[in-house]
C-alpha positions in Angstrom: 112.8 67.2 127.8 110.3 69.1 125.7 112.2 72.4 125.5 115.7 71.2 124.6 115.3 71.5 120.8 113.8 74.9 121.1 116.4 76.2 123.5 119.1 75.1 121.1 117.8 77.6 118.6 118.0 80.5 121.0 121.3 82.4 120.3 122.1 82.8 124.0 122.2 79.0 124.4 123.3 77.8 121.0 126.7 76.6 122.1 125.5 74.5 125.1 126.0 70.8 125.2 123.0 68.4 125.5 123.4 67.9 129.3 123.7 71.6 129.8 120.5 72.2 127.8 118.8 69.5 129.8 119.6 71.4 133.0 118.4 74.6 131.6 115.2 73.0 130.3 114.4 71.7 133.8 114.1 75.1 135.3 112.0 77.0 132.6 108.3 77.3 132.8 105.9 78.2 130.1 103.2 80.9 130.2 100.6 81.8 127.6 99.8 85.5 127.1 96.8 86.8 125.1 97.2 89.6 122.6 97.7 93.1 124.0 98.8 91.9 127.4 101.6 93.7 129.2 104.2 91.2 130.4 105.9 93.8 132.6 106.0 97.6 132.9 109.0 99.9 133.2 110.3 100.0 136.8 108.8 96.7 137.7 111.1 94.4 139.7 113.5 92.5 137.4 113.5 88.9 138.6 113.3 86.8 135.5 114.1 86.6 131.8 111.7 85.7 129.0 112.1 83.7 125.8 109.5 83.9 123.0 108.5 80.5 121.9 105.7 81.6 119.6 104.2 85.0 119.0 105.3 88.6 118.8 106.0 91.3 121.5 107.0 94.9 121.4 109.4 96.7 123.8 108.5 100.3 124.4 109.3 103.4 126.4 107.2 106.6 126.9 108.2 110.2 127.0 107.0 112.7 129.7 103.8 113.4 127.6 102.9 109.7 127.5 103.8 109.2 123.9 104.9 105.6 123.2 108.0 104.7 121.2 108.8 101.1 120.2 112.4 100.3 120.8 112.3 96.9 119.1 110.0 94.1 118.1 110.8 90.5 119.2 109.8 87.2 117.6 110.3 83.5 118.3 113.7 82.6 119.9 114.2 86.3 120.8 114.6 87.0 124.5 114.1 89.9 126.8 114.4 90.9 130.5 118.0 89.6 130.5 119.6 92.8 131.7 117.8 92.4 135.1 119.4 89.0 135.5 122.8 90.7 135.5 122.3 93.9 137.4 119.1 93.1 139.5 117.7 96.5 138.8 114.0 97.3 137.8 112.8 97.0 134.2 114.1 99.6 131.8 111.2 99.3 129.4 107.6 98.0 129.0 106.9 94.7 127.1 103.5 94.0 125.6 102.3 91.2 123.4 101.2 92.1 119.8 99.6 88.8 119.3 98.9 85.7 121.3 102.3 84.5 122.6 103.8 81.5 124.4 106.8 82.5 126.5 109.4 80.6 128.5 110.4 82.1 131.8 113.6 81.6 133.7 113.9 83.2 137.2 117.1 85.1 138.1 118.4 82.8 140.8 118.0 79.7 138.6 119.6 81.4 135.7 122.6 82.6 137.6 123.1 79.2 139.2 123.3 77.6 135.7 125.3 80.5 134.1 128.0 80.3 136.8 128.5 76.7 135.9 128.6 77.4 132.2 130.4 80.7 131.6 129.8 80.5 127.9 126.3 81.7 128.6 127.6 84.9 130.3 130.0 85.4 127.3 127.1 85.1 124.9 125.0 87.5 127.0 127.8 90.0 127.0 127.8 89.9 123.2 124.0 90.4 123.1 124.2 93.4 125.5 127.0 94.9 123.4 124.9 94.7 120.2 121.9 96.2 122.0 124.0 99.1 123.2 125.2 99.7 119.7 121.7 99.6 118.5 120.6 102.1 121.2 123.5 104.4 120.1 122.3 104.2 116.5 118.7 105.0 117.6 119.8 108.1 119.5 121.8 109.2 116.5 118.9 108.7 114.2 116.4 110.6 116.4 118.9 113.5 116.9 120.4 113.9 113.5 118.4 112.2 110.7 115.5 113.6 108.7 112.4 111.5 108.3 113.8 109.7 105.3 116.9 108.7 107.3 114.8 107.6 110.2 112.7 105.3 108.1 115.7 104.0 106.2 117.3 103.1 109.5 114.3 101.2 110.6 113.9 99.3 107.3 117.6 98.4 107.2 117.6 97.2 110.8 114.5 95.0 110.2 116.0 93.6 107.0 119.3 92.7 108.8 117.5 91.1 111.7 114.5 89.4 110.1 114.7 89.9 106.3 114.4 87.1 103.8 116.5 87.3 100.6 114.6 86.7 97.4 115.3 87.2 93.7 113.4 90.5 93.7 114.9 91.9 96.9 114.9 91.4 100.7 111.4 90.8 102.1 110.3 92.1 105.5 107.2 90.1 106.4 106.8 90.9 110.1 103.1 91.7 110.4 103.9 95.3 111.4 101.3 98.0 110.9 102.4 101.4 109.6 101.6 102.8 113.1 104.1 100.3 114.6 106.7 101.2 112.0 106.1 104.9 112.8 106.7 104.2 116.5 109.9 102.4 115.7 111.0 105.4 113.7 109.8 108.0 116.3 107.3 109.8 114.0 103.6 110.0 113.3 101.8 107.3 111.2 101.0 110.0 108.5 104.7 110.8 108.2 105.6 107.2 107.9 103.0 106.6 105.2 104.2 109.6 103.2 107.8 108.5 103.5 107.1 104.9 102.4 105.2 106.3 99.4 108.1 108.4 98.4 110.5 105.4 98.7 108.1 103.4 96.5 108.0 106.1 93.8 111.8 106.2 93.9 112.1 102.5 93.5 113.7 101.9 96.9 111.0 99.6 98.3 107.8 97.9 97.4 104.9 97.7 99.8 102.1 95.1 99.2 99.6 94.0 101.8 101.8 95.1 104.6 104.8 93.2 103.3 107.9 95.4 102.5 110.5 94.4 99.9 113.7 96.4 99.9 114.8 96.8 96.3 117.9 98.9 96.8 120.0 98.8 100.0 122.3 101.4 98.5 119.6 104.0 98.0 118.4 103.3 101.6 121.8 103.8 103.0 122.2 107.1 101.2 119.1 108.4 103.1 120.9 107.9 106.4 122.7 111.2 106.2 123.0 113.7 109.0 120.8 116.8 108.6 
């Protein structure tokens, strides 16, 4: 089936055998979303999970004043909406496409039917949820206790670990993110993000060229993640 090779690259399904992947591929459906389309809003019913085939989406929440904060950016083979498959509760965040995206959709009943046959899927999902919980704890700690340098350092280190590419000059983060999007990931204004990145560049911590960030010193970035 056309989706088997792709599903094999998705961490949640990486350990499945060929026949198991075939069964999974038989129940997915593909949907194309244009840029800046909301796939679901916070508090919408949670009845499916989504896997990004191509494209880029952002996961966001809003405060009481309507200010948006990006929780994470998701790329090809990343997935979202999986928490609702387990607890059946409404969506806990809003997901919006940042560029034209092709997404695979698996409905809750179909997913649970397959997952109960192949418990390794549920074990993998438990690992994913655990890592996301740790990331949420780190985000809360950053917002509560880090200064602006620590907040930016946390975002850059997280992006580097998740999607960075090692080169002779440093670790390259080429994720097509604007400084506004980086600012929302860090919980600050775009102006503050711009000033902080410039300070990091002057100190030789990072290099920024045409939107591509290269981390030159992980050690110096980690030093910035100090409690104020």
